C-alpha positions as CSV (number, residue, x, y, z in Angstrom):
1,M,-0.5,-55.4,1.0
2,F,-0.1,-53.4,3.7
3,V,-3.7,-51.8,5.5
4,S,-3.1,-49.3,8.6
5,R,-6.2,-47.6,9.7
6,E,-6.6,-45.4,13.2
7,I,-9.1,-47.0,16.0
8,K,-10.3,-44.8,18.7
9,L,-10.6,-46.9,22.4
10,D,-13.8,-45.0,23.6
11,K,-16.7,-46.8,26.1
12,N,-17.8,-48.7,23.0
13,P,-15.1,-49.3,20.5
14,P,-15.8,-51.4,17.1
15,I,-15.6,-55.4,17.4
16,L,-12.5,-56.3,15.7
17,Q,-12.1,-57.3,12.2
18,A,-10.2,-59.8,11.1
19,Y,-6.3,-58.1,10.5
20,H,-3.5,-60.0,8.5
21,N,-0.1,-57.9,8.5
22,A,-1.6,-54.8,9.1
23,D,0.0,-51.7,10.9
24,I,-2.7,-49.7,12.9
25,I,-3.1,-47.1,15.4
26,L,-4.7,-47.2,18.8
27,R,-5.9,-43.8,20.1
28,L,-6.4,-44.2,23.9
29,P,-9.5,-42.9,25.7
30,M,-10.6,-40.2,28.1
31,G,-7.2,-38.5,28.1
32,K,-5.3,-41.5,29.0
33,R,-1.2,-41.8,28.4
34,I,1.0,-45.2,27.6
35,R,2.1,-44.3,31.1
36,D,-1.5,-44.8,32.6
37,I,-2.0,-48.4,31.9
38,R,0.1,-51.6,32.4
39,W,-1.0,-53.7,29.8
40,L,-2.8,-54.3,26.3
41,S,-4.7,-57.1,25.2
42,V,-7.5,-58.4,22.7
43,W,-9.8,-59.0,24.9
44,C,-13.2,-61.4,24.2
45,R,-16.1,-59.5,26.3
46,R,-18.5,-62.1,25.6
47,F,-16.7,-65.5,26.9
48,T,-13.5,-63.0,28.5
49,V,-11.2,-65.0,27.2
50,D,-7.7,-62.6,26.5
51,F,-6.3,-63.6,23.0
52,G,-2.7,-61.7,24.2
53,E,-1.2,-59.0,26.0
54,V,1.8,-56.8,25.9
55,F,2.7,-55.4,29.1
56,I,3.9,-51.8,29.8
57,P,7.1,-51.5,31.6
58,A,6.9,-48.6,34.2
59,A,9.8,-46.9,33.0
60,L,9.0,-47.0,29.3
61,D,10.6,-44.3,27.0
62,V,8.0,-43.5,24.7
63,P,8.8,-43.0,21.2
64,K,8.1,-39.5,20.3
65,P,8.8,-36.7,18.1
66,R,12.7,-35.3,18.3
67,V,13.4,-31.4,17.8
68,L,16.7,-31.1,15.9
69,P,18.5,-27.4,15.3
70,E,17.7,-25.5,11.9
71,F,19.2,-25.6,8.9
72,K,22.7,-24.9,8.5
73,R,22.5,-21.3,6.6
74,L,25.1,-21.6,3.6
75,A,23.4,-20.2,0.5
76,H,20.4,-18.6,-1.2
77,G,18.6,-17.5,1.6
78,L,17.9,-21.4,3.4
79,R,16.9,-20.7,7.0
80,S,14.6,-22.3,8.9
81,S,13.5,-22.8,12.4
82,N,14.2,-26.2,14.9
83,I,13.9,-28.5,12.9
84,S,11.5,-31.4,14.3
85,V,11.4,-35.4,12.9
86,L,8.0,-36.2,13.4
87,D,8.0,-40.2,13.3
88,A,10.2,-42.5,11.0
89,K,9.9,-40.7,7.8
90,T,8.5,-37.1,8.4
91,F,10.7,-33.6,8.6
92,Y,8.5,-30.7,10.0
93,I,10.2,-28.0,8.9
94,P,9.1,-24.8,10.1
95,N,9.4,-21.4,9.0
96,L,11.1,-22.0,5.7
97,H,12.6,-19.1,3.8
98,Y,14.8,-20.3,0.4
99,D,14.9,-17.7,-2.5
100,G,14.4,-20.5,-5.2
101,N,17.1,-19.6,-7.5
102,G,19.4,-22.6,-6.6
103,P,19.5,-24.5,-10.0
104,D,18.3,-27.8,-9.4
105,A,17.7,-28.1,-5.8
106,F,16.0,-30.5,-3.7
107,F,16.0,-31.5,-0.9
108,W,18.8,-34.6,-0.6
109,V,19.7,-37.0,2.3
110,G,22.4,-39.5,2.8
111,N,25.0,-40.9,4.7
112,G,28.4,-39.5,5.5
113,S,30.0,-36.1,7.4
114,E,29.2,-33.7,4.8
115,P,26.3,-33.6,2.0
116,D,27.4,-34.8,-1.3
117,L,26.3,-36.1,-4.5
118,L,25.6,-39.4,-3.5
119,G,22.3,-38.3,-1.6
120,I,18.6,-39.0,-2.5
121,K,16.0,-37.1,-3.3
122,V,13.4,-36.4,-0.9
123,P,9.9,-35.4,-2.2
124,N,9.0,-31.8,-1.3
125,E,5.8,-31.3,0.8
126,L,3.5,-31.7,-2.2
127,G,5.2,-35.5,-3.3
128,S,7.0,-33.7,-5.9
129,L,10.1,-34.5,-7.0
130,E,10.3,-30.8,-9.2
131,P,13.0,-28.4,-8.3
132,L,12.2,-26.7,-5.5
133,R,10.2,-23.6,-5.5
134,A,10.9,-20.4,-3.4
135,Y,10.2,-20.4,0.5
136,Q,9.1,-17.3,2.6
137,G,8.3,-18.6,6.2
138,E,6.4,-21.4,5.5
139,D,5.8,-24.5,7.5
140,I,5.8,-27.7,5.9
141,E,6.5,-31.1,6.2
142,I,7.8,-33.6,3.9
143,Q,8.8,-37.7,4.1
144,L,11.6,-39.6,2.8
145,P,10.7,-42.1,-0.6
146,G,10.2,-45.3,-0.6
147,S,11.5,-48.0,2.8
148,L,14.1,-44.7,3.6
149,T,13.8,-44.0,7.6
150,V,15.9,-41.5,9.0
151,Y,17.7,-44.5,10.9
152,D,18.9,-45.1,7.5
153,I,20.3,-41.2,7.0
154,D,22.9,-38.9,8.9
155,W,22.0,-35.5,7.2
156,L,19.0,-33.9,5.4
157,S,20.1,-30.9,3.1
158,V,19.3,-28.7,0.5
159,W,21.2,-29.7,-2.4
160,S,22.1,-28.6,-5.9
161,T,22.1,-31.6,-8.1
162,T,23.5,-29.1,-11.3
163,Y,26.8,-27.5,-9.3
164,H,26.9,-29.9,-6.4
165,H,26.5,-27.4,-4.0
166,N,25.1,-28.0,-0.6
167,F,22.9,-24.9,0.6
168,G,22.3,-25.9,4.3
169,H,22.3,-28.9,6.1
170,V,21.2,-30.3,9.7
171,Y,22.5,-33.0,11.0
172,I,20.7,-36.5,12.3
173,P,21.5,-38.8,15.4
174,K,21.8,-41.7,15.7
175,D,20.3,-42.5,19.0
176,L,16.8,-41.2,17.5
177,D,13.9,-43.0,19.5
178,V,10.8,-41.5,17.1
179,P,7.5,-43.3,16.3
180,P,6.8,-45.4,13.4
181,A,5.7,-44.2,10.4
182,L,2.1,-45.3,10.1
183,G,0.1,-42.3,8.2
184,Q,-0.5,-40.1,11.7
185,T,1.3,-37.3,10.3
186,K,-0.4,-35.1,8.0
187,I,1.3,-36.2,4.9
188,S,0.8,-39.9,4.5
189,P,3.5,-42.6,3.3
190,P,2.6,-44.0,-0.4
191,W,1.3,-47.1,1.0
192,W,-1.3,-45.7,3.0
193,Y,-4.1,-45.4,0.9
194,N,-6.2,-48.3,-0.6
195,P,-6.7,-47.3,-3.9
196,T,-9.6,-48.5,-5.6
197,T,-8.2,-49.0,-9.0
198,T,-4.7,-50.2,-10.3
199,T,-5.2,-47.5,-13.0
200,H,-2.7,-44.8,-12.3
201,R,-3.6,-41.4,-13.4
202,P,-1.7,-40.5,-17.0
203,P,0.5,-38.0,-16.5
204,N,-0.8,-33.8,-17.4
205,T,0.0,-33.2,-21.0
206,N,-1.7,-30.2,-21.3
207,C,0.0,-27.4,-23.3
208,R,-0.9,-23.5,-25.1
209,E,1.4,-21.2,-27.1
210,L,-0.5,-18.0,-26.4
211,L,2.5,-15.7,-28.1
212,A,4.4,-17.5,-31.0
213,G,7.6,-18.5,-29.8
214,R,7.4,-16.0,-26.6
215,L,5.0,-17.4,-24.0
216,Q,3.2,-21.4,-23.1
217,I,1.1,-22.4,-20.7
218,K,0.9,-25.8,-19.2
219,W,-2.1,-26.1,-16.7
220,D,-3.6,-29.3,-14.3
221,V,-6.8,-29.1,-12.2
222,Q,-6.2,-30.9,-9.3
223,G,-9.3,-30.9,-6.7
224,E,-10.5,-27.3,-5.9
225,N,-7.2,-25.8,-7.2
226,I,-5.6,-25.1,-10.6
227,Q,-1.8,-25.5,-11.5
228,I,0.1,-23.6,-14.3
229,E,3.2,-23.5,-15.7
230,L,3.7,-20.0,-17.8
231,I,7.0,-20.0,-19.8
232,G,8.4,-17.3,-21.6
233,R,11.3,-15.9,-23.2
234,I,11.7,-12.7,-21.4
235,K,14.5,-10.7,-20.2
236,G,15.4,-9.7,-16.3
237,D,13.5,-6.2,-16.4
238,Q,10.2,-7.9,-18.0
239,Y,6.9,-10.1,-16.8
240,M,4.9,-12.4,-17.9
241,A,0.8,-12.6,-17.1
242,F,-2.0,-14.6,-18.0
243,G,-5.5,-14.8,-16.7
244,I,-8.8,-14.8,-17.6
245,S,-10.5,-11.9,-19.8
246,G,-12.4,-9.2,-18.9
247,A,-15.2,-10.2,-21.7
248,N,-15.6,-13.4,-22.8
249,G,-15.5,-13.7,-26.9
250,R,-12.6,-11.8,-27.1
251,P,-8.9,-10.7,-25.6
252,Q,-9.9,-7.8,-23.4
253,M,-7.5,-6.2,-20.5
254,V,-10.3,-3.9,-18.7
255,G,-11.9,-6.4,-16.3
256,A,-9.4,-9.0,-16.2
257,D,-8.0,-11.2,-13.7
258,I,-4.1,-11.9,-14.4
259,I,-1.5,-13.4,-12.5
260,V,1.7,-11.8,-13.5
261,A,4.9,-13.7,-13.0
262,Y,8.6,-12.7,-12.6
263,Y,12.3,-13.5,-11.4
264,D,13.0,-10.6,-9.0
265,A,16.7,-10.5,-9.5
266,E,17.3,-8.4,-6.3
267,A,15.4,-10.8,-3.8
268,R,17.2,-13.5,-6.3
269,V,13.2,-15.2,-6.1
270,F,10.4,-16.1,-8.7
271,R,7.1,-14.2,-7.8
272,A,3.4,-14.3,-9.0
273,D,0.9,-11.9,-8.4
274,D,-2.7,-11.9,-8.0
275,Y,-3.6,-8.7,-10.6
276,Y,-6.8,-6.9,-11.3
277,M,-6.7,-4.3,-14.2
278,S,-9.8,-1.8,-13.7
279,Q,-8.1,0.6,-16.7
280,I,-4.6,0.3,-18.6
281,S,-3.0,2.9,-16.3
282,E,-0.1,2.7,-13.4
283,C,-1.8,1.2,-10.5
284,D,-2.7,4.9,-8.0
285,G,-3.5,2.3,-4.8
286,K,-6.9,2.2,-5.9
287,Q,-7.3,1.6,-9.7
288,G,-4.9,1.0,-12.7
289,V,-3.3,-2.4,-13.5
290,C,-3.4,-3.5,-9.5
291,P,-1.9,-6.3,-8.0
292,D,-5.2,-7.6,-5.6
293,E,-2.7,-7.0,-2.3
294,R,-2.5,-3.1,-2.9
295,V,-6.2,-2.5,-3.7
296,G,-7.5,-4.2,-0.3
297,G,-7.2,-8.0,-1.7
298,R,-5.3,-10.6,-1.3
299,N,-3.0,-12.5,-3.3
300,D,-4.0,-16.6,-3.9
301,V,-1.1,-17.8,-5.8
302,Q,1.6,-19.5,-4.5
303,V,4.8,-20.1,-6.3
304,L,6.0,-23.6,-6.9
305,T,8.9,-23.1,-8.4
306,G,11.0,-21.6,-11.1
307,Y,14.0,-22.0,-12.9
308,Q,15.8,-20.4,-16.0
309,K,17.0,-21.9,-19.2
310,N,18.6,-20.7,-22.1
311,G,17.1,-17.5,-22.0
312,V,13.5,-18.7,-21.0
313,T,12.0,-18.6,-17.5
314,S,9.6,-20.9,-16.1
315,I,7.3,-20.6,-13.2
316,K,5.1,-22.9,-11.8
317,F,2.0,-21.9,-9.4
318,R,-0.4,-22.2,-7.4
319,R,-4.2,-20.9,-6.9
320,P,-8.1,-21.9,-6.5
321,L,-10.5,-22.2,-8.9
322,Q,-13.1,-20.3,-6.8
323,T,-11.7,-17.1,-4.4
324,N,-13.8,-15.6,-2.1
325,E,-12.8,-12.0,-3.5
326,P,-15.8,-11.2,-5.8
327,V,-14.7,-8.1,-6.7
328,N,-11.1,-8.5,-7.9
329,D,-11.0,-12.5,-8.3
330,R,-13.2,-14.3,-11.3
331,A,-13.6,-18.1,-11.6
332,F,-11.4,-20.5,-13.3
333,P,-14.7,-22.3,-14.9
334,I,-14.3,-26.4,-15.4
335,D,-17.6,-26.5,-17.4
336,R,-17.0,-24.9,-20.5
337,E,-14.2,-22.6,-22.3
338,V,-13.5,-19.5,-21.7
339,S,-11.3,-16.6,-23.1
340,V,-7.6,-16.2,-21.6
341,I,-5.3,-13.1,-22.1
342,A,-1.6,-13.4,-22.0
343,A,0.9,-10.4,-22.1
344,I,4.8,-10.3,-21.9
345,G,5.8,-6.2,-20.6
346,P,7.9,-4.6,-18.7
347,L,8.2,-4.4,-15.2
348,N,8.4,-0.6,-13.3
349,I,10.6,0.5,-10.2
350,R,8.2,-1.1,-8.0
351,R,8.6,-4.6,-9.6
352,E,5.0,-4.5,-10.9
353,A,3.6,-4.8,-14.3
354,N,4.0,-1.6,-16.1
355,A,1.1,-0.4,-18.6
356,H,2.0,0.3,-21.7
357,S,1.2,-0.1,-24.8
358,H,1.0,-3.3,-26.3
359,S,1.9,-4.5,-29.8
360,S,0.7,-7.8,-31.5
361,V,4.0,-9.7,-30.0
362,D,3.6,-9.3,-26.5
363,V,-0.2,-9.4,-26.0
364,N,-2.6,-11.9,-27.6
365,S,-4.9,-10.0,-30.4
366,D,-7.0,-13.1,-31.0
367,D,-9.8,-14.5,-28.6
368,I,-8.2,-17.8,-27.3
369,Q,-10.6,-20.0,-25.4
370,I,-9.5,-22.9,-23.2
371,D,-11.4,-25.4,-21.2
372,F,-9.6,-26.5,-17.9
373,S,-11.2,-29.3,-17.5
374,T,-9.5,-31.1,-20.4
375,R,-6.7,-33.3,-20.7
376,N,-4.3,-33.8,-23.5
377,D,-5.2,-30.4,-24.8
378,Q,-1.9,-29.8,-26.4
379,S,-0.8,-27.3,-29.2
380,C,2.8,-26.4,-28.3
381,P,4.6,-26.9,-31.7
382,T,8.0,-27.6,-29.5
383,S,9.4,-26.8,-25.9
384,L,10.7,-23.0,-25.6
385,F,13.5,-24.6,-23.8
386,D,14.3,-26.4,-27.2
387,T,14.9,-23.4,-29.0
388,K,17.5,-21.1,-29.6
389,E,17.8,-17.9,-27.3
390,E,17.4,-14.8,-29.2
391,K,20.2,-12.8,-29.5
392,D,19.9,-9.1,-28.2
393,S,19.1,-6.6,-30.7
394,K,21.8,-4.3,-29.7
395,P,25.5,-5.5,-29.7
396,L,28.1,-7.0,-27.2
397,W,29.9,-4.0,-25.5
398,P,34.0,-4.7,-27.0
399,T,35.9,-6.9,-24.8
400,R,37.7,-4.3,-21.3
401,E,41.3,-4.4,-21.8
402,L,43.5,-4.1,-18.1
403,F,47.1,-3.5,-18.5
404,G,50.2,-1.5,-17.3
405,E,48.7,-1.8,-13.7
406,T,50.1,-3.3,-10.7
407,M,47.9,-2.4,-8.1
408,I,44.3,-4.2,-8.7
409,T,40.8,-3.8,-7.1
410,A,38.5,-7.2,-7.7
411,R,34.9,-6.5,-6.2
412,I,31.8,-8.3,-7.8
413,G,28.9,-6.6,-9.9
414,P,26.4,-7.6,-12.1
415,M,26.9,-9.0,-15.9
416,G,25.3,-6.6,-17.7
417,G,23.0,-9.4,-19.4
418,T,24.6,-10.8,-22.8
419,R,25.7,-7.7,-23.4
420,G,28.8,-7.8,-20.8
421,L,30.0,-11.3,-22.1
422,P,33.5,-11.0,-23.3
423,A,33.8,-11.7,-27.1
424,N,34.1,-15.4,-27.9
425,A,33.1,-16.3,-24.3
426,D,31.3,-19.8,-24.3
427,F,29.9,-19.3,-21.2
428,P,26.5,-18.3,-20.7
429,S,25.5,-14.9,-18.7
430,L,25.5,-16.3,-15.2
431,G,24.3,-12.6,-13.7
432,M,27.5,-11.8,-12.0
433,A,30.9,-11.5,-12.5
434,W,34.5,-9.6,-11.4
435,Y,35.3,-6.1,-11.7
436,L,38.8,-5.3,-12.0
437,N,39.7,-2.0,-11.5
438,D,35.8,-0.8,-11.8
439,L,35.9,-3.0,-15.5
440,L,34.1,-5.8,-16.0
441,V,35.5,-9.1,-16.7
442,P,38.4,-7.1,-18.5
443,E,41.0,-9.3,-20.1
444,L,44.0,-8.8,-18.2
445,F,47.6,-8.4,-19.0
446,V,51.0,-9.5,-16.5
447,E,54.2,-9.0,-17.4
448,R,56.3,-12.3,-16.2
449,G,58.2,-11.4,-13.2
450,Q,56.8,-8.5,-12.4
451,T,54.7,-8.5,-8.9
452,Y,50.8,-7.7,-9.1
453,V,48.7,-6.9,-5.7
454,F,44.9,-7.6,-5.5
455,S,42.7,-5.6,-3.2
456,V,40.2,-8.4,-3.6
457,E,36.5,-7.3,-1.8
458,G,34.0,-10.2,-3.0
459,G,33.1,-11.5,0.6
460,D,34.0,-13.1,3.1
461,K,31.4,-15.1,4.4
462,P,31.9,-18.5,3.9
463,S,28.3,-19.6,5.6
464,Q,26.6,-17.6,2.7
465,L,28.0,-18.5,-0.8
466,D,26.4,-15.1,-2.4
467,K,28.5,-13.5,0.1
468,F,31.5,-15.7,-0.6
469,H,33.5,-15.2,-3.5
470,P,37.3,-15.8,-3.0
471,L,39.4,-14.8,-5.7
472,Y,42.2,-17.0,-7.2
473,I,44.6,-17.6,-10.4
474,T,44.1,-20.7,-11.8
475,D,44.8,-22.3,-15.6
476,S,40.7,-23.7,-15.6
477,P,38.4,-21.1,-17.9
478,E,35.6,-21.9,-15.5
479,G,37.3,-22.1,-11.9
480,G,35.0,-22.9,-9.2
481,F,38.1,-24.9,-7.4
482,G,36.1,-25.7,-4.2
483,L,33.3,-27.3,-5.9
484,K,35.1,-29.9,-7.5
485,S,35.8,-33.4,-6.8
486,E,39.4,-34.1,-6.2
487,S,39.7,-35.9,-9.6
488,E,38.6,-32.3,-11.0
489,Q,40.9,-30.7,-8.7
490,R,44.0,-32.5,-9.9
491,R,43.4,-31.5,-13.2
492,E,43.4,-28.1,-12.5
493,I,47.0,-25.8,-11.9
494,I,46.8,-22.6,-8.9
495,Y,49.2,-20.0,-8.9
496,A,48.1,-18.1,-6.8
497,G,45.0,-17.2,-4.0
498,V,45.1,-20.5,-2.5
499,E,47.2,-22.7,0.2
500,Y,47.4,-26.1,0.8
501,H,47.3,-27.6,4.6
502,S,49.5,-30.1,5.9
503,D,46.7,-32.4,5.4
504,G,46.4,-31.3,2.0
505,Y,43.2,-29.3,2.3
506,A,43.0,-26.3,-0.1
507,D,41.6,-23.4,1.6
508,P,40.9,-19.7,-0.3
509,T,43.3,-17.1,1.0
510,A,41.6,-13.9,-1.0
511,A,37.8,-12.8,-0.1
512,G,38.0,-9.7,2.0
513,R,34.5,-7.9,2.7
514,L,32.1,-7.8,0.1
515,C,32.0,-4.6,-2.1
516,E,28.9,-5.6,-5.0
517,W,28.1,-2.9,-7.5
518,K,24.0,-2.9,-7.8
519,P,21.7,-0.9,-10.3
520,K,20.7,2.0,-8.6
521,T,16.9,1.2,-10.2
522,T,16.7,-1.6,-12.7
523,D,19.1,-3.2,-14.7
524,K,19.8,-1.1,-17.5
525,Y,22.3,-3.2,-19.9
526,A,19.3,-3.2,-22.3
527,E,19.0,0.5,-22.5
528,V,22.9,2.0,-23.0
529,N,25.2,1.9,-25.9
530,T,28.3,1.6,-23.8
531,F,29.5,-0.3,-20.8
532,E,31.0,2.9,-20.1
533,E,27.2,4.4,-19.5
534,Y,26.5,1.5,-17.7
535,L,28.5,1.8,-14.9
536,K,26.9,5.2,-14.8
537,T,23.5,3.7,-13.3
538,L,25.3,1.1,-11.1
539,E,26.5,2.0,-7.6
540,L,28.9,0.3,-5.1
541,Q,27.4,-1.0,-1.9
542,C,30.1,-2.0,0.6
543,E,30.1,-4.2,4.2
544,P,31.8,-2.9,6.7
545,G,35.0,-4.7,6.9
546,E,38.5,-5.1,5.5
547,S,40.1,-5.8,1.9
548,A,41.8,-8.9,1.4
549,F,44.9,-9.2,-0.7
550,L,46.4,-11.6,-3.3
551,N,49.9,-10.8,-4.3
552,W,51.2,-12.8,-7.2
553,T,54.3,-12.5,-8.7
554,V,54.9,-13.5,-12.2
555,A,57.5,-16.7,-12.7
556,M,59.5,-16.9,-15.8
557,N,57.7,-19.9,-16.8
558,T,54.2,-18.8,-15.9
559,P,52.2,-20.1,-19.2
560,D,51.1,-17.5,-22.0
561,L,47.2,-17.5,-20.8
562,L,45.9,-18.1,-17.3
563,Y,42.2,-16.5,-15.7
564,Y,41.3,-14.7,-12.7
565,Q,38.0,-16.9,-10.8
566,C,36.1,-17.5,-8.1
567,Y,37.0,-20.7,-5.7
568,M,33.2,-21.0,-4.9
569,Q,31.3,-19.8,-7.8
570,R,32.0,-21.0,-11.6
571,N,32.8,-18.6,-14.7
572,L,32.9,-15.2,-13.1
573,G,35.9,-14.3,-14.2
574,W,37.8,-14.3,-17.6
575,K,41.2,-14.1,-19.4
576,I,44.6,-13.2,-18.2
577,N,47.6,-12.9,-21.0
578,V,50.9,-13.7,-19.9
579,V,53.5,-11.5,-21.3
580,N,57.2,-10.7,-21.3
581,P,58.8,-7.6,-19.7
582,G,58.1,-4.7,-21.1
583,Q,55.1,-5.7,-23.5
584,T,52.4,-4.5,-21.3
585,S,54.2,-1.1,-21.5
586,Q,54.7,-1.1,-25.6
587,R,51.0,-1.9,-25.7
588,N,50.1,1.1,-23.3
589,H,52.4,3.5,-26.1
590,I,50.9,1.8,-28.8
591,N,46.8,2.9,-27.3
592,S,48.3,5.7,-25.9
593,S,49.2,6.9,-29.9
594,N,45.9,5.5,-31.0
595,R,44.1,7.9,-28.1
596,I,46.7,10.9,-28.6
597,E,46.1,10.2,-32.9
598,S,42.0,10.1,-32.4
599,Y,41.9,13.0,-29.9
600,I,43.7,15.5,-32.9
601,S,41.2,13.9,-35.6
602,N,38.7,14.9,-33.7
603,L,40.5,18.6,-32.9
604,I,40.9,19.3,-36.5
605,F,37.5,17.9,-37.4
606,S,35.4,20.4,-35.0
607,I,38.2,23.2,-36.3
608,I,37.2,22.7,-39.5
609,I,33.6,22.4,-38.7
610,T,34.0,25.7,-36.9
611,I,35.7,27.6,-39.9
612,T,32.9,26.3,-42.6
613,I,30.6,27.3,-40.0
614,S,31.7,30.8,-38.7
615,P,30.9,32.7,-42.2
616,A,27.3,31.6,-42.6
617,I,27.2,32.8,-38.9
618,F,28.8,36.0,-39.9
619,N,26.4,36.4,-42.7
620,C,23.2,35.6,-40.7
621,F,24.1,38.2,-38.1
622,N,25.0,40.9,-40.9
623,A,21.6,40.0,-42.5
């Protein structure tokens, strides 16, 4: 058993006890430094006997924390100030920013010239191996797991285990000379304490379903804080809320202290905000459904992590059981049951909870009481993640088609929820897609022997993956060539948009400045009937720079089905139908004929209506 403790060497130090294979930290007295002494010994003052000593060289280079560069900024807003190695196991990461939107992202360490999938997960600042939450300028410390030390690794990164993305990294030099990890930093290594029992605390299994099939809560009291996870089937313009009812014994909104959680698609972060409800009305800065920060309070909620899957959003956060705000905040009692409220509702233009009339499906109408101190309070029938996603009440928009065009613009824009998915698409809505000639992921028709010019404006900043979308033509239904392993790349055939160097390295050639269609306010995909109406709710935002051009002459032996895709993201594009010369012109003629027939039919119908109604109008005027 390793035991570690700190001993202060003041004028009356404690008498040494027995030690066996122990790690200890000595603090020199009266501001002395290691260079101020020549030796250190274990000395018996009573008998003036030296039990052993070590001499301190005059030119000793004392191990000390080392400062590294900041995280390399590659994706999802990851950045920091200069990172420090405090000891052999501890990293200090100041001013950490990360949007929390990377799927299954973790602190990740390993060996080699670049981060890869052979790395090792590192617990976050709470010692948890949950996917990373969003960080907004926070200072944290993390420690390497097990017996791993900084001398065993070449880099520290933030890595997505799902998509094998490196969001940013920092290299670890080999000549580090840092102190050993003996518990002197804020986070203690696992062996630093001596537990009084070998019984481990059982995992928390508290779960209540608050809205049937729509909203669940998990919780765990941790010292003076409570950790809550809200799991809800919500849309992109909705929030989920939970808190202490305004009156015990019934679900009362007025006077309630709630936490509103949602995904901020514009900032690409998960949020949880402290609210107080003084009345059922929109917040005017003084009264209504108001964030605490808008009415003179503070947000006592800290988001820990969040993720989305199968149409379900999970947001985990923490807040004190008892805050110091007597007006806006109510305590979470742990000595009795308390009535709670839960709701799902729309966000307004300020991205705040909108005051609205609730129905029985989006707010609890019965009194729900919870004793937060209990464990194994499990009444959730099943995980929402295991249930099928509810289909949108409105149908999919018809698949767009693009044919007869040889000059094609390629830009990025929102998918329009599930409604923008092409018919028979077997991939989920990822929130972003290619717009060709301002059509959302159209099915493209090209002719063999014809040359097509794509003006690509998908972003040309490889250091920021959310602003780097090179276009390429491939036989892969999913794309994302730059994310794949060498074996996966060998199975994919590329027809345009990628060049190979003499060393075999692939490089995308068509990126260009970033032009992105964005909602003018909130995303209105659920409120419109057609894609054409949806496009009117968007506006095109372009960064300075030039377009890139992809020239593709379709060979006569090109397969019938290809795909336009993004080099650094999966599932942003759709089908290319390759036809023989002249067939797109025939298709264009057929469609034009159909449009003319439709126009003539509508015109005849209008004439009939006019003729039928006119006598009635005439009689009315002559009545």
